Backbone bond lengths (Angstrom), bond angles and torsions (degrees), N, CA, C in turn:
res aa  C-N    CA-C-N  psi(-1)  N-CA   C-N-CA  omega(-1)  CA-C   N-CA-C  phi
1 M - - - 1.442 - - 1.525 109.24 -
2 E 1.336 116.20 129.22 1.454 120.08 -178.98 1.513 110.04 -87.71
3 K 1.304 115.16 147.39 1.458 120.98 177.78 1.511 109.60 -94.21
4 S 1.318 115.89 153.76 1.452 119.30 168.73 1.520 106.58 -81.91
5 F 1.306 116.71 177.35 1.444 120.30 -177.45 1.519 111.75 -94.27
6 N 1.309 117.20 19.62 1.452 120.76 178.74 1.519 110.50 -69.69
7 N 1.298 115.25 144.16 1.452 121.41 175.39 1.521 107.13 -63.04
8 E 1.324 117.31 119.70 1.467 120.81 -173.53 1.524 112.95 -62.11
9 D 1.331 117.37 -32.66 1.461 119.68 -179.61 1.523 112.10 -74.37
10 K 1.321 116.73 -38.22 1.457 120.75 -174.58 1.522 113.27 -102.57
11 G 1.327 117.98 -20.89 1.456 120.82 -178.12 1.519 113.42 75.71
12 I 1.331 117.54 14.12 1.463 121.17 -179.99 1.522 110.00 -136.59
13 L 1.304 115.31 161.10 1.459 120.61 175.68 1.520 109.60 -82.15
14 S 1.314 116.26 147.02 1.458 119.02 170.24 1.523 106.78 -72.56
15 S 1.311 116.84 162.90 1.465 119.34 -178.89 1.528 111.48 -62.86
16 S 1.321 117.85 -35.76 1.466 119.60 179.25 1.531 111.50 -71.11
17 E 1.330 117.85 -36.26 1.469 120.85 176.06 1.522 110.22 -64.72
18 R 1.311 116.22 -43.28 1.461 121.13 179.76 1.530 110.38 -62.73
19 R 1.328 116.70 -45.92 1.473 120.20 179.07 1.523 111.13 -60.23
20 L 1.316 116.54 -40.36 1.464 120.37 179.53 1.526 111.33 -63.30
21 L 1.328 116.72 -47.63 1.467 120.04 -179.01 1.522 111.65 -66.31
22 V 1.334 117.50 -37.22 1.467 120.83 176.31 1.523 109.57 -63.90
23 A 1.331 117.01 -40.49 1.468 120.94 178.45 1.532 111.30 -63.68
24 V 1.325 116.89 -39.03 1.467 121.02 177.52 1.537 109.41 -61.84
25 L 1.327 116.90 -45.76 1.471 120.22 178.41 1.521 111.62 -63.44
26 Q 1.323 116.25 -45.58 1.464 119.86 -179.26 1.525 111.32 -59.13
27 K 1.312 117.01 -44.24 1.464 121.29 -179.38 1.529 110.87 -63.57
28 A 1.324 116.77 -45.25 1.465 120.48 -179.78 1.527 111.14 -64.28
29 I 1.314 117.05 -43.08 1.463 120.60 -179.56 1.523 109.80 -65.73
30 S 1.306 116.97 -43.66 1.459 121.28 177.32 1.524 111.09 -61.34
31 D 1.334 116.83 -45.55 1.470 120.45 178.45 1.527 111.17 -60.24
32 Y 1.317 116.97 -38.27 1.462 120.19 179.67 1.530 111.59 -71.04
33 L 1.329 116.54 -42.81 1.462 119.96 -175.15 1.527 113.63 -76.36
34 I 1.325 117.65 -38.16 1.464 119.03 -174.71 1.523 113.91 -124.59
35 G 1.326 116.89 -2.99 1.455 120.29 178.68 1.523 111.47 -75.63
36 E 1.315 114.83 173.26 1.461 120.45 -179.88 1.517 110.08 -135.23
37 G 1.313 115.44 158.98 1.455 121.93 172.89 1.521 113.85 58.23
38 E 1.323 114.62 -135.04 1.462 121.17 -175.31 1.528 112.51 -63.30
39 V 1.314 116.97 -34.77 1.468 121.13 178.86 1.524 109.58 -59.90
40 R 1.330 116.06 -47.00 1.472 120.53 179.91 1.535 111.00 -66.14
41 R 1.326 116.52 -43.38 1.475 120.12 -179.99 1.524 111.51 -62.55
42 D 1.316 117.27 -42.21 1.469 120.06 178.45 1.519 111.30 -62.45
43 A 1.329 116.33 -43.00 1.467 120.18 178.62 1.531 110.40 -64.32
44 E 1.326 116.56 -42.86 1.464 121.20 178.96 1.532 110.67 -60.69
45 N 1.317 116.59 -44.86 1.468 120.17 178.39 1.520 111.24 -61.63
46 W 1.305 117.23 -42.56 1.462 120.55 -178.41 1.527 111.20 -66.44
47 I 1.326 116.34 -43.44 1.466 120.81 -176.52 1.522 112.61 -72.45
48 F 1.334 117.67 -43.77 1.461 120.50 -167.60 1.520 116.25 -102.86
49 S 1.298 118.34 -4.05 1.460 118.93 -178.90 1.521 111.61 -118.62
50 D 1.319 115.39 122.18 1.464 119.56 174.71 1.525 110.65 -76.55
51 K 1.326 117.31 -13.83 1.462 121.33 -179.73 1.523 111.89 -91.09
52 Y 1.325 117.31 -10.03 1.464 121.67 -178.55 1.529 109.43 -61.91
53 E 1.310 116.02 126.46 1.464 121.25 -179.48 1.523 109.74 -75.00
54 A 1.288 116.68 108.99 1.459 121.61 178.51 1.519 108.77 -142.46
55 S 1.302 115.81 144.33 1.463 118.93 178.58 1.522 110.78 -72.91
56 L 1.315 116.99 -20.12 1.455 122.65 179.53 1.531 107.77 -133.76
57 P 1.337 117.72 80.99 1.469 120.05 -174.01 1.531 113.36 -66.98
58 F 1.319 115.08 150.97 1.461 123.50 -179.23 1.528 111.80 -51.24
59 Y 1.326 116.06 -50.57 1.469 118.87 -176.37 1.526 111.70 -61.27
60 L 1.317 117.74 -33.06 1.464 121.02 -179.63 1.528 111.26 -73.78
61 V 1.321 116.60 -37.80 1.465 120.02 174.99 1.525 109.11 -61.43
62 C 1.330 115.71 -47.22 1.470 120.01 179.24 1.526 111.30 -60.38
63 E 1.316 116.31 -47.79 1.464 121.00 -179.85 1.530 110.80 -57.98
64 S 1.304 116.49 -42.85 1.459 121.06 -178.71 1.522 112.43 -65.60
65 L 1.343 115.86 -27.21 1.465 121.03 178.69 1.527 112.23 -93.85
66 G 1.321 116.74 1.33 1.460 120.08 -179.45 1.520 112.88 75.48
67 L 1.337 116.51 25.30 1.461 121.32 179.96 1.523 110.48 -103.82
68 D 1.311 115.80 147.89 1.456 122.05 174.48 1.520 107.68 -83.41
69 H 1.337 117.53 109.43 1.462 120.18 -174.68 1.527 112.30 -62.90
70 S 1.318 118.01 -33.31 1.471 120.38 179.24 1.526 111.01 -67.61
71 A 1.317 116.91 -43.68 1.468 121.12 178.95 1.523 110.74 -65.57
72 L 1.333 116.76 -39.84 1.457 119.89 178.42 1.521 110.74 -65.36
73 R 1.314 117.42 -40.40 1.470 120.91 176.63 1.527 110.92 -59.28
74 Q 1.328 116.73 -43.27 1.467 120.45 179.28 1.521 110.83 -62.72
75 S 1.338 116.75 -41.70 1.466 120.77 178.71 1.519 111.38 -63.90
76 I 1.317 116.51 -39.48 1.463 120.89 178.81 1.525 110.12 -65.24
77 K 1.332 117.13 -41.75 1.469 120.93 177.64 1.526 110.92 -60.69
78 K 1.334 117.07 -40.71 1.469 120.66 178.40 1.521 110.77 -63.08
79 L 1.340 116.13 -44.38 1.461 119.50 178.12 1.521 111.22 -62.29
80 A 1.326 116.89 -38.53 1.462 121.33 -178.36 1.524 111.83 -67.34
81 S 1.328 117.06 -25.64 1.460 120.01 -178.92 1.528 112.14 -79.09
82 K 1.338 117.19 -12.03 1.466 121.79 177.42 1.522 108.78 -84.72
83 P 1.333 117.26 162.21 1.470 119.59 177.59 1.531 110.79 -54.20
84 K 1.349 115.71 143.75 1.468 121.31 -177.64 1.522 111.35 -63.19
85 K 1.322 115.07 123.16 1.457 121.93 171.05 1.510 107.42 -166.41
86 K 1.297 116.26 161.17 1.458 119.55 178.67 1.520 107.84 -65.85
87 S 1.319 116.47 127.80 1.459 122.00 179.59 1.509 109.47 -101.91
88 N 1.290 115.63 161.39 1.454 120.03 175.25 1.523 106.88 -81.35
89 L 1.324 116.35 91.35 1.458 121.79 -174.86 1.522 111.77 -68.20
90 Q 1.321 117.22 -28.26 1.456 119.46 -179.92 1.525 110.12 -62.91
91 E 1.354 116.46 -38.15 1.459 120.89 177.42 1.525 111.39 -59.57
92 L 1.326 116.10 -40.84 1.458 121.98 -179.68 1.519 111.23 -63.12
93 L 1.334 117.20 -36.41 1.458 121.42 -175.47 1.521 113.33 -86.82
94 N 1.307 118.12 -10.63 1.478 120.37 179.64 1.502 111.34 -88.45
C-alpha cells in the first residue's frame, strides 16, 4: 500500500510540500497541452496511465493534494481538445 505525502503527525501537507506537488502537476499538464514530441508523450503517459512506472505517480500526487485524479484527467482531456494555447493551469488545479 502506497502512502500519500501527508505529514503523518498532522495529516496535512506543509505549504512547501503542497507548492512542490502543485508545480509537478502544472509542469506535466503544461507539457501535455503545449509540449511536443517525447516531452508531450512522457507527460501523457504520466497523467493518463496508472500502469506508468513513476516514482511519483499522478494519482498519488492528486490524492496527496486532495484532488480527484479521474476528474482532473477529464478536465485535462477537455482542455487538450481545444485549440493549442497556454491555459491558466492554476484555475484547473483550484
